[in-house]
DSSP file (Angstrom, degrees, kcal/mol; ACC not computed):
  #  RESIDUE AA STRUCTURE BP1 BP2  ACC     N-H-->O    O-->H-N    N-H-->O    O-->H-N    TCO  KAPPA ALPHA  PHI   PSI    X-CA   Y-CA   Z-CA
    1    1 A M              0   0    0      0, 0.0     2,-0.2     0, 0.0    65,-0.1   0.000 360.0 360.0 360.0 146.0   26.0   28.5  116.8
    2    2 A I        -     0   0    0     50,-0.1     2,-1.4     1,-0.1     3,-0.1  -0.458 360.0-128.5 -67.0 134.6   24.1   31.7  116.0
    3    3 A D     >  +     0   0    0      1,-0.2     4,-1.5    -2,-0.2     3,-0.3  -0.706  30.4 178.9 -85.0  91.1   26.3   34.7  115.4
    4    4 A F  T  4 S+     0   0    0     -2,-1.4    97,-0.2     1,-0.2    -1,-0.2   0.736  73.9  60.1 -69.4 -22.7   24.6   37.1  117.8
    5    5 A E  T  4 S+     0   0    0      1,-0.2    -1,-0.2    -3,-0.1    -2,-0.1   0.898 119.0  24.5 -71.5 -39.9   27.0   39.9  117.1
    6    6 A N  T  4 S+     0   0    0     -3,-0.3     2,-0.6     1,-0.1    -2,-0.2   0.502 113.5  69.9-105.5  -6.1   26.2   40.1  113.4
    7    7 A K     <  -     0   0    0     -4,-1.5     2,-0.4    -5,-0.0    -1,-0.1  -0.937  62.9-162.5-120.1 113.6   22.7   38.7  113.2
    8    8 A G        -     0   0    0     -2,-0.6     2,-0.2    -3,-0.1    94,-0.1  -0.760  22.3-122.2 -91.7 137.5   19.9   40.7  114.7
    9    9 A F        -     0   0    0     92,-0.5     3,-0.1    -2,-0.4    94,-0.1  -0.557  24.7-124.7 -72.2 139.2   16.7   38.9  115.5
   10   10 A F        -     0   0    0     -2,-0.2    93,-0.4     1,-0.2     2,-0.2  -0.278  55.6 -62.8 -68.2 171.3   13.6   40.3  113.8
   11   11 A K        -     0   0    0     93,-0.1     2,-0.4    91,-0.1    93,-0.2  -0.409  60.5-136.6 -60.2 126.0   10.8   41.3  116.1
   12   12 A L  E     -a  104   0A   0     91,-3.2    93,-2.8    -2,-0.2     2,-0.4  -0.689  18.2-164.3 -90.0 137.5    9.7   38.1  117.8
   13   13 A K  E     -aB 105  37A   0     24,-2.5    24,-2.7    -2,-0.4    93,-0.1  -0.954  35.0 -92.3-123.5 141.8    6.0   37.5  118.1
   14   14 A Q  E     + B   0  36A   0     91,-0.5    22,-0.3    93,-0.5     2,-0.3  -0.275  62.5 147.6 -56.2 127.3    4.4   34.9  120.5
   15   15 A N    >   -     0   0    0     20,-2.2     3,-0.5     1,-0.0     4,-0.2  -0.891  43.6-148.5-165.2 128.7    4.0   31.7  118.5
   16   16 A N  T 3> S+     0   0    0     -2,-0.3     4,-1.3     1,-0.2     3,-0.4   0.377  73.5 101.1 -86.0   4.6    4.1   28.0  119.7
   17   17 A E  H 3> S+     0   0    0      1,-0.2     4,-1.0     2,-0.2     3,-0.3   0.903  85.6  44.3 -56.5 -43.4    5.5   26.7  116.4
   18   18 A Y  H <> S+     0   0    0     -3,-0.5     4,-1.8     1,-0.2    -1,-0.2   0.697  99.5  70.2 -79.1 -17.8    9.0   26.5  117.8
   19   19 A A  H  > S+     0   0    0     -3,-0.4     4,-0.7    -4,-0.2    -1,-0.2   0.917 102.7  45.8 -60.6 -41.7    7.9   24.9  121.1
   20   20 A D  H  < S+     0   0    0     -4,-1.3     3,-0.4    -3,-0.3     4,-0.4   0.875 109.7  55.0 -67.0 -37.8    7.0   21.8  119.1
   21   21 A K  H  < S+     0   0    0     -4,-1.0     3,-0.3     1,-0.2    -1,-0.2   0.809 114.1  38.7 -68.7 -30.2   10.4   21.9  117.2
   22   22 A V  H >X S+     0   0    0     -4,-1.8     3,-2.1     1,-0.2     4,-0.6   0.501  85.8  97.6 -98.2  -3.8   12.5   22.0  120.4
   23   23 A S  G >< S+     0   0    0     -4,-0.7     3,-0.9    -3,-0.4    -1,-0.2   0.817  79.8  58.0 -57.5 -31.8   10.5   19.6  122.5
   24   24 A A  G 34 S+     0   0    0     -4,-0.4    -1,-0.3    -3,-0.3    -2,-0.1   0.704 102.0  57.2 -70.4 -18.3   12.8   16.7  121.6
   25   25 A L  G <4 S+     0   0    0     -3,-2.1    -1,-0.2    -4,-0.1    -2,-0.2   0.583  82.6 109.6 -86.8 -11.6   15.7   18.7  123.1
   26   26 A L    <<  -     0   0    0     -3,-0.9     2,-0.2    -4,-0.6     3,-0.1  -0.360  59.5-140.4 -72.8 144.7   14.2   19.1  126.6
   27   27 A V    >   -     0   0    0      1,-0.1     3,-2.2    -2,-0.1    -1,-0.1  -0.493  41.7 -67.5 -96.0 169.7   15.7   17.3  129.5
   28   28 A E  T 3  S+     0   0    0      1,-0.3    -1,-0.1    -2,-0.2     3,-0.1  -0.338 124.2  17.2 -58.9 132.3   13.8   15.6  132.4
   29   29 A G  T 3  S+     0   0    0      1,-0.3     2,-0.4    -3,-0.1    -1,-0.3   0.392  95.7 125.0  85.3  -2.6   12.0   18.3  134.5
   30   30 A E    <   -     0   0    0     -3,-2.2     2,-0.3    16,-0.1    -1,-0.3  -0.760  36.6-177.5 -93.3 134.7   12.4   21.0  131.8
   31   31 A A        -     0   0    0     -2,-0.4    16,-1.8    -3,-0.1     2,-0.4  -0.965  29.7-109.9-132.1 147.7    9.2   22.7  130.7
   32   32 A I  E     - C   0  46A   0     -2,-0.3    14,-0.3    14,-0.2     3,-0.1  -0.611  26.6-178.2 -77.6 130.0    8.5   25.3  128.1
   33   33 A V  E     -     0   0A   0     12,-3.3     2,-0.3     1,-0.4    13,-0.2   0.856  66.0 -23.8 -91.6 -47.6    7.5   28.7  129.5
   34   34 A D  E     - C   0  45A   0     11,-1.7    11,-3.0     2,-0.0    -1,-0.4  -0.981  54.7-148.0-163.1 157.9    6.9   30.6  126.2
   35   35 A A  E     - C   0  44A   0     -2,-0.3   -20,-2.2     9,-0.2     2,-0.3  -0.989  11.4-172.4-138.2 145.6    7.8   30.5  122.5
   36   36 A Y  E     -BC  14  43A   0      7,-2.8     7,-2.2    -2,-0.3     2,-0.4  -0.946   3.6-162.3-137.6 154.5    8.3   33.2  119.9
   37   37 A K  E     -BC  13  42A   0    -24,-2.7   -24,-2.5    -2,-0.3     5,-0.3  -0.997   5.3-170.5-139.9 142.0    8.9   33.4  116.2
   38   38 A S        -     0   0    0      3,-3.2   -26,-0.1    -2,-0.4   -29,-0.0  -0.170  65.4 -57.6-103.3-152.6   10.1   36.0  113.7
   39   39 A F  S    S-     0   0    0     -2,-0.1     3,-0.0     1,-0.1   -27,-0.0   0.947 125.6 -19.5 -56.6 -51.2    9.9   35.5  109.9
   40   40 A R  S    S+     0   0    0     15,-0.1    -1,-0.1    13,-0.1     2,-0.1   0.622 124.7  71.0-126.1 -33.9   12.0   32.3  110.0
   41   41 A D        -     0   0    0     13,-0.1    -3,-3.2    14,-0.1     2,-0.3  -0.300  57.2-175.3 -86.9 170.4   13.9   32.2  113.3
   42   42 A G  E     -CD  37  53A   0     11,-2.2    11,-3.2    -5,-0.3     2,-0.3  -0.961  17.6-143.7-155.7 172.1   12.5   31.6  116.8
   43   43 A V  E     -CD  36  52A   0     -7,-2.2    -7,-2.8    -2,-0.3     2,-0.4  -0.992   9.6-162.1-145.4 138.8   13.3   31.5  120.5
   44   44 A V  E     -CD  35  51A   0      7,-2.7     7,-3.0    -2,-0.3     2,-0.5  -0.982   6.5-154.0-124.0 131.3   11.9   29.3  123.2
   45   45 A F  E     +CD  34  50A   0    -11,-3.0   -12,-3.3    -2,-0.4   -11,-1.7  -0.912  17.7 178.2-104.5 126.3   12.1   30.0  126.9
   46   46 A T  E     -C   32   0A   0      3,-2.9   -14,-0.2    -2,-0.5   -16,-0.1  -0.578  47.8 -97.4-112.4-178.7   12.1   27.0  129.2
   47   47 A N  S    S+     0   0    0    -16,-1.8   -15,-0.1    -2,-0.2     3,-0.1   0.497 123.8  33.0 -77.5  -1.3   12.3   26.9  133.0
   48   48 A K  S    S-     0   0    0      1,-0.3    22,-2.0   -17,-0.2    23,-0.4   0.599 123.5  -7.6-124.1 -22.8   16.1   26.1  132.6
   49   49 A R  E     - E   0  69A   0     20,-0.3    -3,-2.9    21,-0.1     2,-0.5  -0.966  59.6-101.4-164.0 172.9   17.4   27.9  129.5
   50   50 A I  E     -DE  45  68A   0     18,-2.3    18,-3.2    -2,-0.3     2,-0.6  -0.948  29.4-161.3-107.2 131.4   16.8   29.9  126.3
   51   51 A I  E     -DE  44  67A   0     -7,-3.0    -7,-2.7    -2,-0.5     2,-0.4  -0.952   4.2-162.6-117.1 112.1   16.9   28.0  123.1
   52   52 A A  E     -DE  43  66A   0     14,-2.8    14,-2.8    -2,-0.6     2,-0.5  -0.796   5.7-154.4 -94.1 133.6   17.4   30.1  120.0
   53   53 A V  E     -DE  42  65A   0    -11,-3.2   -11,-2.2    -2,-0.4     2,-0.6  -0.942   7.5-169.2-114.4 120.2   16.5   28.6  116.6
   54   54 A N  E     - E   0  64A   0     10,-2.9    10,-2.7    -2,-0.5     2,-0.4  -0.935  12.8-149.1-110.4 112.4   18.2   29.7  113.5
   55   55 A V  E     - E   0  63A   0     -2,-0.6     2,-0.3     8,-0.2     8,-0.2  -0.689  21.5-167.5 -83.3 130.1   16.6   28.4  110.3
   56   56 A Q  E     + E   0  62A   0      6,-3.5     6,-0.9    -2,-0.4     4,-0.5  -0.794  35.2  25.3-120.3 158.5   19.2   28.0  107.5
   57   57 A G  S    S-     0   0    0     -2,-0.3    -2,-0.0     3,-0.1     0, 0.0   0.076  89.4 -73.4  81.0 169.0   19.1   27.4  103.8
   58   58 A I  S    S+     0   0    0      1,-0.2    -1,-0.1     2,-0.1     0, 0.0   0.894 131.1  41.0 -67.9 -41.8   16.6   28.1  101.1
   59   59 A T  S    S-     0   0    0      1,-0.0    -1,-0.2    -3,-0.0    -2,-0.1   0.704 100.0-132.7 -83.0 -19.1   14.2   25.4  102.1
   60   60 A G  S    S+     0   0    0     -4,-0.5    -3,-0.1     2,-0.0    -4,-0.1   0.624  70.2 123.3  78.6  12.7   14.5   26.0  105.8
   61   61 A S        +     0   0    0     -6,-0.1     2,-0.5    -5,-0.1    -4,-0.1   0.733  57.5  74.5 -79.6 -20.4   15.0   22.3  106.6
   62   62 A K  E     -E   56   0A   0     -6,-0.9    -6,-3.5     2,-0.0     2,-0.4  -0.810  66.2-178.4 -94.8 130.0   18.3   22.9  108.3
   63   63 A K  E     -E   55   0A   0     -2,-0.5     2,-0.5    -8,-0.2    -8,-0.2  -0.979  20.9-149.3-132.3 141.8   18.1   24.4  111.7
   64   64 A D  E     -E   54   0A   0    -10,-2.7   -10,-2.9    -2,-0.4     2,-0.6  -0.944  12.9-160.1-107.6 127.1   20.7   25.5  114.3
   65   65 A F  E     -E   53   0A   0     -2,-0.5     2,-0.5   -12,-0.2   -12,-0.2  -0.940   5.3-168.7-109.5 117.8   19.7   25.3  118.0
   66   66 A T  E     -E   52   0A   0    -14,-2.8   -14,-2.8    -2,-0.6     2,-0.5  -0.934   7.6-154.8-109.6 123.0   21.7   27.4  120.4
   67   67 A S  E     -E   51   0A   0     -2,-0.5   -16,-0.2   -16,-0.2    -2,-0.0  -0.843  10.6-174.3-101.3 127.7   21.1   26.7  124.1
   68   68 A I  E     -E   50   0A   0    -18,-3.2   -18,-2.3    -2,-0.5     2,-0.1  -0.881  17.2-148.9-119.8  96.4   21.8   29.4  126.6
   69   69 A P  E >   -E   49   0A   0      0, 0.0     3,-1.9     0, 0.0     4,-0.3  -0.403  16.4-129.8 -64.5 138.9   21.4   28.0  130.2
   70   70 A Y  G >  S+     0   0    0    -22,-2.0     3,-1.8     1,-0.3   -21,-0.1   0.836 106.2  66.9 -57.4 -32.5   20.2   30.6  132.6
   71   71 A K  G 3  S+     0   0    0    -23,-0.4    -1,-0.3     1,-0.3   -22,-0.1   0.704  97.0  55.5 -64.3 -17.6   23.0   29.6  135.0
   72   72 A N  G <  S+     0   0    0     -3,-1.9    23,-2.1    22,-0.0     2,-0.5   0.463  82.6 104.3 -92.1  -2.5   25.5   31.1  132.4
   73   73 A I  E <   -F   94   0A   0     -3,-1.8    21,-0.2    -4,-0.3     3,-0.1  -0.695  46.6-175.9 -82.9 125.5   23.8   34.5  132.3
   74   74 A E  E     -     0   0A   0     19,-3.3     2,-0.3    -2,-0.5    -1,-0.2   0.802  67.8 -10.9 -89.5 -34.0   25.8   37.0  134.3
   75   75 A A  E     -F   93   0A   0     18,-1.1    18,-3.1     2,-0.0    -1,-0.3  -0.974  62.2-165.1-158.6 160.6   23.4   40.0  134.0
   76   76 A Y  E     -F   92   0A   0     -2,-0.3     2,-0.4    16,-0.2    16,-0.2  -0.990   8.3-151.1-152.0 160.1   20.3   40.9  132.1
   77   77 A S  E     -F   91   0A   0     14,-2.9    14,-2.8    -2,-0.3     2,-0.4  -0.998   9.0-163.5-134.5 136.2   18.1   43.9  131.2
   78   78 A V  E     -F   90   0A   0     -2,-0.4     2,-0.5    12,-0.2    12,-0.2  -0.975   4.6-168.7-122.0 132.6   14.4   43.9  130.5
   79   79 A E  E     -F   89   0A   0     10,-2.7    10,-2.2    -2,-0.4     2,-0.1  -0.972  18.1-152.7-117.9 114.7   12.5   46.7  128.8
   80   80 A T        -     0   0    0     -2,-0.5     7,-0.1     8,-0.2     2,-0.1  -0.364  24.3 -95.5 -83.0 165.0    8.7   46.3  129.1
   81   81 A S        -     0   0    0      5,-0.2     5,-0.2    27,-0.1     2,-0.1  -0.387  40.4-154.0 -75.8 158.0    6.2   47.6  126.7
   82   82 A G        -     0   0    0      3,-3.8    -1,-0.1     5,-0.2     6,-0.0  -0.399  35.6 -78.9-118.5-164.7    4.5   51.0  127.3
   83   83 A T  S    S+     0   0    0     -2,-0.1     3,-0.1     1,-0.1    -2,-0.0   0.921 127.2  13.8 -67.4 -45.5    1.3   52.7  126.4
   84   84 A F  S    S+     0   0    0      1,-0.2     2,-0.8     2,-0.0    -1,-0.1   0.720 121.6  64.5-104.6 -27.5    2.3   53.7  122.9
   85   85 A D        +     0   0    0      1,-0.1    -3,-3.8     2,-0.1    -1,-0.2  -0.858  59.3 179.4 -99.8 103.4    5.4   51.5  122.4
   86   86 A L        +     0   0    0     -2,-0.8    20,-0.3    -5,-0.2    -5,-0.2   0.438  48.5 101.2 -87.0   0.3    4.1   47.9  122.5
   87   87 A D        -     0   0    0     18,-0.2     2,-0.3    -7,-0.1    18,-0.2  -0.546  51.3-167.4 -85.1 151.4    7.6   46.4  121.9
   88   88 A S  E     - G   0 104A   0     16,-1.8    16,-3.3    -2,-0.2     2,-0.3  -0.924   3.9-152.7-132.4 161.2    9.7   44.9  124.7
   89   89 A E  E     -FG  79 103A   0    -10,-2.2   -10,-2.7    -2,-0.3     2,-0.4  -0.964   8.5-162.3-137.3 150.8   13.3   43.8  124.8
   90   90 A L  E     -FG  78 102A   0     12,-2.5    12,-2.9    -2,-0.3     2,-0.5  -0.989   8.0-174.6-132.3 123.1   15.5   41.4  126.7
   91   91 A E  E     -FG  77 101A   0    -14,-2.8   -14,-2.9    -2,-0.4     2,-0.4  -0.980   6.2-173.6-116.5 126.7   19.3   41.7  126.8
   92   92 A V  E     -FG  76 100A   0      8,-2.8     8,-2.9    -2,-0.5     2,-0.6  -0.950  16.7-146.5-120.3 142.7   21.3   39.0  128.4
   93   93 A Y  E     -FG  75  99A   0    -18,-3.1   -19,-3.3    -2,-0.4   -18,-1.1  -0.930  21.9-168.1-110.0 112.2   25.0   39.0  129.1
   94   94 A V  E >>  -FG  73  98A   0      4,-2.8     4,-2.7    -2,-0.6     3,-1.8  -0.841  26.7-108.8-109.1 133.7   26.4   35.5  128.8
   95   95 A S  T 34 S+     0   0    0    -23,-2.1    -1,-0.0    -2,-0.4   -23,-0.0  -0.363 102.9   4.4 -58.5 135.6   29.8   34.4  129.9
   96   96 A S  T 34 S+     0   0    0      1,-0.1    -1,-0.3    -2,-0.0   -24,-0.0   0.365 130.1  60.6  68.2   0.6   32.0   33.6  126.9
   97   97 A V  T <4 S-     0   0    0     -3,-1.8     2,-0.3     1,-0.2    -2,-0.2   0.684  88.2-148.0-117.3 -40.9   29.4   34.7  124.4
   98   98 A G  E  <  - G   0  94A   0     -4,-2.7    -4,-2.8     2,-0.1     2,-0.3  -0.771  50.3  -4.7 105.2-153.2   28.7   38.4  125.2
   99   99 A K  E     - G   0  93A   0     -2,-0.3     2,-0.4    -6,-0.2    -6,-0.2  -0.624  55.1-169.7 -85.6 134.9   25.5   40.3  124.9
  100  100 A V  E     - G   0  92A   0     -8,-2.9    -8,-2.8    -2,-0.3     2,-0.4  -0.993   7.9-163.2-122.6 129.0   22.4   38.6  123.3
  101  101 A R  E     - G   0  91A   0     -2,-0.4   -92,-0.5   -10,-0.2     2,-0.4  -0.945   8.5-173.2-121.2 132.1   19.4   40.8  122.5
  102  102 A F  E     - G   0  90A   0    -12,-2.9   -12,-2.5    -2,-0.4     2,-0.5  -0.985   7.6-159.6-122.3 131.4   15.9   39.7  121.8
  103  103 A E  E     - G   0  89A   0     -2,-0.4   -91,-3.2   -93,-0.4     2,-0.3  -0.936  11.1-165.9-112.6 132.8   13.2   42.2  120.6
  104  104 A F  E     -aG  12  88A   0    -16,-3.3   -16,-1.8    -2,-0.5     2,-0.4  -0.865   7.8-163.5-119.2 149.5    9.5   41.3  121.0
  105  105 A T  E     +a   13   0A   0    -93,-2.8   -91,-0.5    -2,-0.3   -18,-0.2  -0.969  58.6   1.5-128.1 147.7    6.3   42.7  119.6
  106  106 A G  S    S+     0   0    0     -2,-0.4     2,-0.2   -20,-0.3   -25,-0.1  -0.393 116.3   6.1  77.2-156.8    2.8   42.2  120.8
  107  107 A S  S    S+     0   0    0     -2,-0.1   -93,-0.5   -93,-0.1     2,-0.4  -0.424  71.6 172.2 -67.1 126.9    2.0   40.1  123.9
  108  108 A T        -     0   0    0     -2,-0.2     2,-0.8    -4,-0.1     3,-0.3  -1.000  38.3-143.1-140.4 136.6    5.1   38.9  125.7
  109  109 A A     >  +     0   0    0     -2,-0.4     4,-2.5     1,-0.2     5,-0.2  -0.301  50.5 144.4 -88.6  49.4    5.6   37.2  129.1
  110  110 A I  H  >  +     0   0    0     -2,-0.8     4,-2.2     1,-0.2    -1,-0.2   0.828  67.5  50.7 -63.4 -34.6    8.7   39.3  129.7
  111  111 A V  H  > S+     0   0    0     -3,-0.3     4,-1.6     2,-0.2    -1,-0.2   0.920 111.5  47.9 -69.0 -42.9    8.1   39.6  133.4
  112  112 A E  H  > S+     0   0    0      2,-0.2     4,-1.7     1,-0.2    -2,-0.2   0.906 112.1  50.0 -62.7 -42.5    7.7   35.8  133.8
  113  113 A I  H  X S+     0   0    0     -4,-2.5     4,-2.1     1,-0.2    -1,-0.2   0.908 108.0  52.8 -63.1 -42.5   10.8   35.2  131.7
  114  114 A S  H  X S+     0   0    0     -4,-2.2     4,-2.7     1,-0.2    -1,-0.2   0.841 105.5  55.6 -64.9 -30.9   12.8   37.6  133.9
  115  115 A K  H  X S+     0   0    0     -4,-1.6     4,-2.7     2,-0.2    -1,-0.2   0.907 106.7  49.7 -65.6 -41.4   11.7   35.7  137.0
  116  116 A Y  H  X S+     0   0    0     -4,-1.7     4,-1.0     2,-0.2    -2,-0.2   0.909 112.6  47.5 -63.5 -41.0   13.0   32.4  135.6
  117  117 A I  H >X S+     0   0    0     -4,-2.1     4,-1.3     1,-0.2     3,-0.8   0.954 112.9  48.2 -63.4 -48.9   16.3   34.1  134.8
  118  118 A S  H >X S+     0   0    0     -4,-2.7     4,-2.1     1,-0.3     3,-0.5   0.898 106.8  56.4 -59.5 -42.6   16.5   35.7  138.3
  119  119 A N  H 3< S+     0   0    0     -4,-2.7    -1,-0.3     1,-0.2    -2,-0.2   0.766 113.7  41.5 -60.9 -24.8   15.7   32.4  140.0
  120  120 A N  H << S+     0   0    0     -4,-1.0    -1,-0.2    -3,-0.8    -2,-0.2   0.608 119.6  39.0-100.8 -13.1   18.7   30.8  138.3
  121  121 A I  H <<        0   0    0     -4,-1.3    -2,-0.2    -3,-0.5    -3,-0.2   0.605 360.0 360.0-111.4 -13.8   21.3   33.5  138.5
  122  122 A L     <        0   0    0     -4,-2.1    -3,-0.1    -5,-0.2    -2,-0.1   0.458 360.0 360.0 -92.8 360.0   20.7   34.9  142.0
Protein backbone atom coordinates (compact mmCIF):
# COMPACT_ATOMS: atom_id res chain seq x y z
CA UNK A 1 0.00 0.00 0.00
CA UNK A 2 1.15 3.52 -0.70
CA UNK A 3 2.48 5.31 2.36
CA UNK A 4 0.38 8.46 2.10
CA UNK A 5 1.88 9.94 5.27
CA UNK A 6 5.47 9.97 4.02
CA UNK A 7 5.00 10.08 0.29
CA UNK A 8 3.66 13.19 -1.35
CA UNK A 9 2.28 12.98 -4.82
CA UNK A 10 3.94 15.23 -7.33
CA UNK A 11 1.60 17.54 -9.16
CA UNK A 12 -0.76 15.35 -11.12
CA UNK A 13 -1.60 16.26 -14.69
CA UNK A 14 -4.48 14.89 -16.74
CA UNK A 15 -3.21 11.88 -18.67
CA UNK A 16 -5.00 8.67 -19.74
CA UNK A 17 -1.91 6.45 -19.51
CA UNK A 18 -2.96 5.03 -16.15
CA UNK A 19 -6.56 4.54 -17.24
CA UNK A 20 -5.28 1.74 -19.48
CA UNK A 21 -3.13 0.28 -16.70
CA UNK A 22 -6.02 -0.07 -14.22
CA UNK A 23 -8.72 -1.19 -16.67
CA UNK A 24 -8.15 -4.85 -15.75
CA UNK A 25 -8.94 -4.00 -12.08
CA UNK A 26 -12.39 -2.56 -12.77
CA UNK A 27 -15.50 -4.43 -11.67
CA UNK A 28 -18.76 -4.78 -13.58
CA UNK A 29 -20.51 -1.42 -13.84
CA UNK A 30 -17.38 0.52 -12.95
CA UNK A 31 -16.25 3.22 -15.37
CA UNK A 32 -13.26 5.56 -15.44
CA UNK A 33 -14.14 9.20 -14.80
CA UNK A 34 -10.66 10.72 -15.17
CA UNK A 35 -6.97 9.80 -14.93
CA UNK A 36 -3.88 11.75 -13.90
CA UNK A 37 -0.14 11.16 -13.91
CA UNK A 38 2.86 12.70 -12.19
CA UNK A 39 6.46 11.87 -13.12
CA UNK A 40 5.97 8.12 -12.46
CA UNK A 41 2.92 7.69 -10.26
CA UNK A 42 -0.71 8.19 -11.15
CA UNK A 43 -4.27 8.25 -9.90
CA UNK A 44 -7.47 7.11 -11.59
CA UNK A 45 -10.94 8.16 -10.51
CA UNK A 46 -13.78 5.81 -11.33
CA UNK A 47 -17.47 6.07 -10.54
CA UNK A 48 -16.85 3.79 -7.50
CA UNK A 49 -13.35 4.51 -6.15
CA UNK A 50 -9.97 6.18 -6.37
CA UNK A 51 -7.10 3.98 -7.58
CA UNK A 52 -3.63 5.31 -6.74
CA UNK A 53 -0.75 3.81 -8.73
CA UNK A 54 2.73 3.79 -7.20
CA UNK A 55 5.47 2.83 -9.66
CA UNK A 56 8.34 1.05 -7.90
CA UNK A 57 11.87 0.03 -8.75
CA UNK A 58 14.41 1.35 -11.20
CA UNK A 59 12.69 -0.03 -14.30
CA UNK A 60 9.18 0.84 -13.15
CA UNK A 61 7.83 -2.59 -14.03
CA UNK A 62 6.59 -3.17 -10.46
CA UNK A 63 3.46 -1.23 -9.53
CA UNK A 64 1.39 -0.93 -6.37
CA UNK A 65 -2.34 -0.27 -6.85
CA UNK A 66 -4.16 1.18 -3.82
CA UNK A 67 -7.95 1.24 -4.00
CA UNK A 68 -9.90 3.79 -1.97
CA UNK A 69 -13.64 3.11 -2.30
CA UNK A 70 -15.71 6.27 -2.06
CA UNK A 71 -17.91 4.58 0.56
CA UNK A 72 -14.89 4.58 2.94
CA UNK A 73 -14.37 8.32 2.66
CA UNK A 74 -15.61 10.10 5.79
CA UNK A 75 -15.00 13.68 4.61
CA UNK A 76 -13.26 15.51 1.81
CA UNK A 77 -12.06 18.96 0.85
CA UNK A 78 -11.71 20.42 -2.64
CA UNK A 79 -9.71 23.50 -3.58
CA UNK A 80 -10.46 24.65 -7.12
CA UNK A 81 -8.06 26.55 -9.33
CA UNK A 82 -8.24 30.33 -9.52
CA UNK A 83 -7.37 33.06 -11.96
CA UNK A 84 -3.64 33.10 -11.22
CA UNK A 85 -3.24 29.85 -9.27
CA UNK A 86 -4.11 27.08 -11.75
CA UNK A 87 -3.50 24.25 -9.30
CA UNK A 88 -6.30 22.42 -7.50
CA UNK A 89 -6.27 20.02 -4.56
CA UNK A 90 -8.33 17.16 -3.20
CA UNK A 91 -8.02 15.96 0.39
CA UNK A 92 -9.97 12.89 1.43
CA UNK A 93 -10.25 11.51 4.93
CA UNK A 94 -10.48 7.74 4.82
CA UNK A 95 -11.43 5.52 7.74
CA UNK A 96 -8.41 3.55 9.02
CA UNK A 97 -6.00 5.31 6.61
CA UNK A 98 -6.20 8.97 7.51
CA UNK A 99 -5.82 11.96 5.21
CA UNK A 100 -4.89 11.46 1.57
CA UNK A 101 -3.95 14.53 -0.48
CA UNK A 102 -3.78 14.88 -4.24
CA UNK A 103 -2.44 17.99 -5.97
CA UNK A 104 -3.37 18.70 -9.58
CA UNK A 105 -2.01 21.06 -12.17
CA UNK A 106 -3.66 22.13 -15.38
CA UNK A 107 -7.11 20.99 -16.44
CA UNK A 108 -8.85 18.95 -13.75
CA UNK A 109 -12.40 17.60 -13.47
CA UNK A 110 -12.29 18.33 -9.72
CA UNK A 111 -15.98 19.33 -9.54
CA UNK A 112 -17.05 16.14 -11.34
CA UNK A 113 -14.86 14.04 -9.03
CA UNK A 114 -16.33 15.72 -5.95
CA UNK A 115 -19.83 14.87 -7.21
CA UNK A 116 -18.90 11.17 -7.42
CA UNK A 117 -17.54 11.30 -3.88
CA UNK A 118 -20.63 13.10 -2.59
CA UNK A 119 -22.99 10.65 -4.30
CA UNK A 120 -21.30 7.81 -2.46
CA UNK A 121 -20.84 9.28 1.02
CA UNK A 122 -24.07 11.22 1.54
